[in-house]
Every structure is written in structure tokens, then in C-alpha cells.
N, C-alpha and C positions, 0 to 999 in steps of 0.2 A: 385730879379728883375722880376720874373715870377713864375706862378704856375705850369709851365711845369715840369713834373717829368722826370729827366734824367735816362737813362738805365745805371746802374753801372755794369761794367763787365770787365774782362780780356779777351783778344782774342788771338788766335794762328793764325799766318799768315806767309807768306814767305817774308823775308827781303832780299833785293838785296845788298850784300856786294861786295867789290872789291876783286879780287884774290890777295892774300898776295904777296907783292913784286912788284906789277904792278903799273906803273904810268899811269894815265888816261888823256885823252884829251876830254873835253866835249864842244860840240857846242850847246848851248841851243836853238838857233834860227834855226839850221839845224841839228837836232839830229841824222839823219842817217849818218852824218860825224864823229860822236863821236867814240872814242876808250875807252871803259869802260868794261874791262873783268869782268863778273859778277860771283860771287860765291853765289848762293842762299841757304839760311838757314832758317829752321823753327824756329821761335822765339815766345815767349809769350810777348805780349804788355800789361802791367798792367794798370789798371784804376788808375789814379793819384788822383782822388777826395778824397779818404779816407785819403791821407797823405798830401794834398795840403798845410795845415798849417805848415807842418814840413819842407818844402822845403826852400833852400837858395842857393844863388850863391856860397857861400863858401863851402857848403856841396855837392850840386848836380849840380851846373852850370846852373840851370834854376829855374824859379818860374812861377806860374800861378796867375794872378791878376784879380780882378774885377775892370775894368777901362773903364766905358762907354765913348763913344764919340758921340757928336751930328753930326759929319761928316758922311754923307751917300753917297754923290756924289763923289766917289773917282776918277772918270774920269774927274772931273772938276779941272783944274790946280790950281785955287785959293784955293779950298777946300782941295785938296791934300797937298798943301803947309801948310795950317792951321793944317792938321793932322800931318805933319812932326814936326811942332813946339810943338804940344801936346805930341808927342811921345818922343821928346827930353826931355821935362819936366818930363815925366814919368821915363825915364832912369836916369835922374839927381836925382830924389827923391829916386829911388831904390838903387843907388850906392853911393850917396853923392859926385858925381863928381863936379869938379869946372867948367867944360865946357863939353857940349855934342853937337856933330854935327851929321847930318844924311845924308844918300845918298842911291841911288838905290831903291826907292820904286817900288814894282812890284805887280800887280794884277794877281792872278792866278785862273784858273778854268779848270776843266776837261770836260767842255761842248764840244759837237761835234764842230769841226772846229776851236778850239782855236789855236792860233799861238804857235809855240814851245816855244818862250820866256815866254809865259803866262801859259804854262801847268805845273802841279805839277811835282816835281822832285822825281822819284822813285829810290832810291839808297842812302845808308847811307853815308853822307858826312858832312864835316865841310867847310862852304863856303870859308873862307879866313884865311890866317895866317899873320905873321908879315910883310912879304914883301908887300902884298897888303894893309894892314892897314897903313903902312908908306907911300905908294904911294898916298892913298886917303888923308891922313893928309896933305901932301905937296900940293895936289891939292886944298884942301878946306880952308887952313889957310895961312895967310901971312908967308913968308919964315922964318923969325926970330922966330915967334911964333911956327911954325910947328916943328922946330928943338928943341925948348925948351920943347914943349909938349912931343915929342918923347923920350926925356931923362928922363922924369918922367913916373910914372905908367899910363898905358892906357889900355883900354879893348874894344874889338869889341863885340857888343851885338845886337842880332836880336830881333825884336818885331813882332810877328805873330798874326793876328787877323782875325776871320771869319767876312765876311760882312753879311752873313745870317747863320743860324744854319747849322753846318756841317752834311750832310747826306751821303756823299761819299768822297773817297780819303782823309781821315783824315791825320793829321800830327802826327808822333811819334818822341819823343826825347829820346836819350840814356843818362842816368844819367852819367854826365861827370866824376864822381868819379870812374866809372867802365871802362873808356876809357884810355887805356895805349898808351903812345907815340909810342911804337913799333907796334901798330895796325893801325897807320895812314900812308898813302902813298900819294905822291904828286899828285895833280890834277891841270891841267891847264884848265881854262875856257876861251874859245875863243869866242869873240863877246858877252860877257855877259851883263846882266842888260838891255836888250832890245836894245842894240846898236851893230850892226854888225861890226862897225869900231873901237870899243873900244879895246885898247891893252889888252893882256892876263891878266887875274886875276888868283891868285895862292892860292890854299887851299889844302884840303886833302879829300881823300875817306877813308872809314873805312873797315878794314879787320876783319873777324869774330873772335870773342873770346868768349868762353862759359861764361865768367864772365860778359858780357854786360847785363845791365838791362834797358829795354825799357818801356816807359810810353806814355799814350795818355789821352786826355780829351774827353770822349764820349759825343756826341751831343753838342760839344762846341758852345757857344753862342757869338753873336756879342759884348756883353759887357765884354767878357773875353779876355785876352791876354796872350799868351805864350811868355815869355821873357827869352832868353837863350844866354849864353856867348860862343863865338866861339874862342876868343883869349884873353890872358892876358899877358902883358909884364912881370909880375912877374912869373918866371918859376915854382915857388912852388905852385902857386894858381891853384885851380880846374878850368879847362877850357876844350875846345874842345868838346862842346856838339853836338855830331853827331845827325842828324835828317833825316827824310825821309817821304814822303807820303807812304801810304800803302793801300792795299786792305783789308777792313774789311769784313770778311766772312759773317757778318750779314746784310750787305747792302741790302736794298730792291731793287727789279728790277726797281721800279718807283722812286728811290731816286733822289732828286734834285742834279744838279751839284754843286760841291764845288766852293764857291767864297770866296777868302781871299785876304788880303793885308798884305804885309810884308815890314818892314823897317829895314835897317841896320844903326846902330849908333856906333860912337866911343866916349867913355866916357874917359875924361882926368881928373885924380885925382890930 
């Protein structure tokens, strides 16, 4: 897509984990109200580009795809809706799902003055689990269909895309095959997805384990998308792809603010 040469590198940085055994309460719109006891650990975040063709949901819980979009005006309601439909189509192709729905599109930036709802999330987490996936299924689908879909296999999949090349506050994902269920602790998100009045959403934060393996996409481009699985109703399936923004030690002082769009989807097989 471009003659731009990316910088291929692993980086060492500080990752914010949760203290093992602690339940957190996160207020994305009013972050000073949050209770998220932090356990900071030095980790290596590996450049994923050398192995990108080897990734799969079944093995790693995430993939990186070249998937350009002609949508550029993400603050335009109609254009954002068009992007939602495109994203649903992408997830349907990647998973072979019979039906895909989307919810909770969020634009994020670390530009000065950004509202809390739109700031990157620094802290290893898995947005939502079975409880919230079921809640959204019942909100988005007719009652009879919702119950039928919930009895069959379904997955929560996040699609994360830069709007401009990422120069600061990049996203890291933890290979889901290295995330153990005993490393996950309950997280309550109060007033999430840009809505202060929204009922609590339920997911997990990640406690440190030396076996975790982290990845990132250096200088990620707008035609690239990180697609990662947060929940799978099949308990034997690889899932719980933890993720977090992080401080890249090689970020230039004049680096542009990160601008990204993320979409949550539920794929029903």
C-alpha cells in the first residue's frame, strides 16, 4: 500500500497489570473515580510483523489484517454506520459466522484535552465476558433470536484500526494462548462506551504472569486492523486476548497524537 518503511523492533516498557486477587471498578468518563490497584511490570512487547502470517484466532486469539476502508470521517454518523457494516462483514469473513452484530464504536486519542471516554486505556484488560455479551445480545436482537443465538457458539471480537499512522500510545495485545483463566480478575466498567448513564459492563483485568507474551504493530497504518477475540462461548477455545495502550520508549517528542477507532462485534456461528 505504501513505500513507507516501517521500523521493525521489539520494545521494553512498563505494563500496568492489576494486583492479583483485586476486583477493579473503572469509570472511563471520570477516571479519577476508578479503583484499579496497579501492579507495574517490565515486559517486552514483540514486533508482530515477522510472524503476522502465522497468526490465527484458534492459536493466538488475534490476527492482523490488511483491510483498507474508504471511510475517513468517523465523526460523521452515516459514515460511522457504514464503517460498522464493513467491520461486521470483515468479522463474518474471518470467523465464518452466520450473523455478526456490532456495538460501542469509540474514537480514541491521546491529544491534549481529550475526554476520558476517548482517551487510550493504559492497563491490561479484557473488555467484557459472558455476562455483558449476553446483555448486548438481548439488546440488539429480537428476544426469540437472542435466546437461540446464545445457546449456540458465539464470540466477542474487537476490531481496532488507526485513523492515521500510529506514532504514540500504540496498542499491545497479549497472545491469548498465554493468558490463563486464573490470571483474570473481575472488572466493572461504570458509564462505559461514552454513556455516563449506561448500566455497568463486566469484564476482566489481567494479573501478571511471567508466561505472558505481548505483541504490537510498529507504525501501524490506517489500512491495517487488529482483530482480537475477547470471549468465546466454547470454554476450550483460545480467548481472553488482553490488551493495553503503552508508552513506546522510542516515541519522538514531536510525535503526533494517536487517533484510532475501535468496534466491538458479536459473531454468532
